[in-house]
C-alpha positions as CSV (number, residue, x, y, z in Angstrom):
1,M,-10.3,68.9,-53.8
2,P,-10.0,72.6,-54.4
3,Q,-12.9,74.7,-54.9
4,I,-13.4,75.9,-58.4
5,L,-14.9,79.1,-58.8
6,S,-17.8,79.4,-60.6
7,K,-17.9,83.3,-61.6
8,P,-15.0,86.0,-62.4
9,V,-12.8,86.8,-59.5
10,D,-12.1,90.5,-59.2
11,R,-8.7,91.6,-57.4
12,R,-10.7,92.4,-54.0
13,A,-11.7,88.9,-54.1
14,L,-8.8,87.5,-55.1
15,L,-7.0,89.4,-52.3
16,A,-9.4,88.4,-49.5
17,N,-9.1,84.6,-50.4
18,G,-5.0,84.7,-50.6
19,G,-5.4,86.9,-46.9
20,T,-7.5,84.6,-45.6
21,L,-5.4,81.4,-46.5
22,L,-2.4,83.4,-45.1
23,A,-4.1,84.4,-42.3
24,A,-5.4,80.8,-41.6
25,W,-1.6,79.6,-41.7
26,L,-0.4,82.1,-39.4
27,G,-3.5,81.9,-36.7
28,C,-3.9,85.6,-37.1
29,K,-7.2,87.3,-36.7
30,S,-6.2,89.3,-39.8
31,I,-3.2,89.9,-42.0
32,L,-3.4,93.7,-42.0
33,A,-2.7,93.7,-38.4
34,P,-0.3,91.8,-35.9
35,C,-1.9,89.4,-33.3
36,R,-2.2,91.3,-30.0
37,A,-1.2,88.7,-28.0
38,A,0.4,85.6,-29.9
39,A,1.5,82.5,-28.2
40,E,3.3,79.7,-30.2
41,D,0.1,77.9,-31.2
42,G,-1.7,81.5,-31.8
43,P,-3.4,84.7,-30.4
44,V,-4.2,83.8,-26.5
45,A,-7.8,83.7,-25.6
46,V,-8.7,86.6,-23.3
47,P,-11.1,86.3,-20.3
48,L,-14.3,88.3,-20.6
49,S,-14.0,89.9,-17.4
50,S,-10.8,91.8,-18.9
51,L,-13.1,93.5,-21.4
52,R,-15.3,96.5,-20.8
53,P,-18.7,97.0,-22.9
54,H,-19.5,100.1,-24.8
55,A,-22.7,102.5,-25.0
56,P,-25.2,100.4,-26.9
57,R,-25.0,101.2,-30.6
58,A,-27.2,100.1,-33.7
59,V,-25.9,97.4,-35.8
60,P,-26.1,97.2,-39.6
61,D,-28.2,94.4,-41.3
62,M,-27.1,91.1,-40.7
63,R,-28.8,88.4,-42.4
64,F,-27.1,84.7,-42.3
65,A,-28.7,81.1,-43.2
66,D,-29.6,78.6,-40.6
67,G,-28.9,74.9,-41.2
68,T,-32.0,74.6,-43.3
69,G,-31.3,77.5,-45.8
70,A,-34.0,79.8,-43.7
71,V,-32.5,83.2,-43.7
72,R,-32.3,84.4,-40.0
73,T,-31.3,87.7,-38.4
74,P,-30.4,88.9,-34.9
75,A,-33.5,90.5,-34.1
76,D,-35.2,86.7,-34.3
77,W,-33.7,86.5,-30.7
78,R,-34.7,90.0,-29.7
79,G,-35.2,89.9,-26.1
80,R,-32.2,87.6,-25.5
81,I,-28.9,88.4,-25.0
82,V,-27.0,87.4,-28.2
83,V,-23.4,86.3,-28.5
84,L,-22.7,86.5,-32.3
85,N,-19.4,84.8,-33.1
86,L,-18.1,85.2,-36.8
87,W,-15.6,82.3,-37.6
88,A,-14.4,79.8,-39.8
89,T,-13.3,76.0,-40.3
90,W,-10.1,77.1,-41.7
91,C,-9.2,79.8,-38.5
92,Q,-6.9,78.3,-35.5
93,P,-8.5,80.3,-32.7
94,C,-11.7,80.1,-34.3
95,V,-11.2,76.2,-34.3
96,A,-9.8,76.5,-30.6
97,E,-12.6,78.9,-29.4
98,M,-15.5,76.6,-30.4
99,P,-15.7,74.3,-27.6
100,A,-15.6,77.2,-25.2
101,L,-18.9,78.7,-27.2
102,A,-20.6,75.3,-27.0
103,A,-20.2,75.0,-23.1
104,L,-21.0,78.9,-22.7
105,A,-24.5,77.5,-24.9
106,R,-24.7,74.8,-22.5
107,H,-24.1,77.1,-19.3
108,A,-26.5,79.7,-20.6
109,A,-29.2,77.0,-21.6
110,P,-31.0,76.8,-18.1
111,G,-31.6,80.7,-18.1
112,G,-32.8,80.9,-21.7
113,D,-31.9,84.4,-22.0
114,I,-28.3,84.0,-23.6
115,A,-28.2,82.9,-27.3
116,V,-24.8,81.7,-28.7
117,L,-25.2,82.4,-32.6
118,P,-21.8,81.0,-34.0
119,V,-21.8,82.2,-38.1
120,S,-19.4,80.6,-40.4
121,V,-18.2,82.6,-43.2
122,D,-16.7,79.3,-44.8
123,H,-17.6,79.2,-48.6
124,G,-18.9,75.7,-48.3
125,G,-21.9,76.8,-46.0
126,A,-23.9,74.4,-44.0
127,A,-22.3,71.3,-45.2
128,T,-19.0,72.3,-44.2
129,V,-20.2,73.4,-40.7
130,R,-21.9,70.1,-40.4
131,R,-18.7,68.4,-41.4
132,F,-16.7,70.8,-38.8
133,Y,-19.4,70.0,-35.8
134,A,-19.1,66.1,-36.6
135,A,-15.6,66.0,-36.7
136,H,-14.9,68.1,-34.0
137,G,-17.8,66.6,-31.6
138,V,-19.7,69.9,-31.4
139,A,-23.1,69.8,-30.0
140,G,-25.4,72.3,-28.6
141,L,-24.7,74.9,-31.3
142,P,-26.6,76.0,-34.1
143,I,-25.6,75.8,-37.8
144,L,-25.5,79.5,-39.2
145,C,-24.0,80.5,-42.5
146,D,-22.6,83.3,-44.2
147,P,-20.5,82.4,-46.8
148,Q,-20.5,85.7,-49.0
149,M,-19.2,87.2,-46.1
150,A,-21.3,89.9,-46.0
151,I,-21.6,90.3,-42.3
152,P,-17.6,91.2,-42.0
153,A,-18.0,93.7,-44.9
154,A,-20.9,95.3,-43.2
155,L,-19.2,95.5,-39.8
156,H,-15.9,96.7,-41.6
157,E,-14.0,93.5,-39.8
158,D,-10.9,91.9,-42.0
159,G,-10.6,88.6,-39.9
160,V,-12.1,86.3,-37.7
161,P,-12.9,85.6,-34.6
162,V,-14.8,88.5,-34.2
163,T,-17.5,88.4,-31.7
164,L,-20.4,90.7,-31.0
165,V,-22.6,91.1,-27.9
166,L,-25.8,92.4,-28.4
167,D,-28.3,93.7,-25.7
168,R,-31.8,92.2,-25.3
169,R,-32.8,95.4,-27.6
170,G,-30.6,94.0,-30.3
171,R,-27.7,96.9,-30.0
172,E,-24.1,96.2,-29.9
173,I,-22.3,96.4,-26.3
174,L,-19.3,94.7,-27.0
175,R,-17.4,93.6,-30.0
176,I,-14.3,91.3,-29.7
177,G,-11.2,90.7,-32.1
178,G,-10.1,87.4,-31.3
179,P,-10.5,84.3,-28.8
180,V,-12.4,84.8,-25.6
181,L,-12.2,82.4,-23.1
182,W,-16.2,81.8,-23.0
183,D,-16.3,78.5,-20.9
184,A,-15.2,80.3,-17.7
185,P,-18.1,80.0,-15.0
186,D,-18.7,83.5,-14.4
187,V,-19.4,84.7,-18.4
188,P,-23.5,84.3,-18.4
189,A,-23.7,86.2,-15.1
190,L,-20.8,88.8,-16.8
191,L,-22.9,89.0,-19.9
192,R,-26.0,90.1,-18.0
193,R,-24.4,92.5,-16.2
194,M,-23.2,94.2,-19.3
195,A,-26.6,94.1,-20.7
196,G,-28.1,95.6,-18.3
């Protein structure tokens, strides 16, 4: 059943929603830029080892809700390395990447120093994420939501998936547009080296 809008729609929102549908259909990160590396099934996930961190920089205010509706921020995980992934249930590369993020959360759990935070931008919020996790057998990841898409706007990002790696002080050290092979065995050690 289509979602009925309860408030007036401006041109920007209409364009964003139309672009979202087109991007999902194409399996691309954005309608404004071509996929960097595309295969028949969409963008190809890259190994974390092929990416280089940049100098630490402050992040904008990022607020999102957890599964209970409580407002959270990355500062809630200060002291840990944060892998904050913006995703959506309609995004093919995001769906393909989700098992790898769950594997990273499992691999990183023994050390406790890496937090994997998948933040959904689905308009349906926590209920949509719960249904997705159940349907796809996703376990070990928190339910986190930004249905107003405030984080992508604050980051000036126009598509998903987008992942930020934050150091233990909450500073961005890496931003990745597109899927990553998070389930490679060396990823936790690479993240620790990147974070210093």
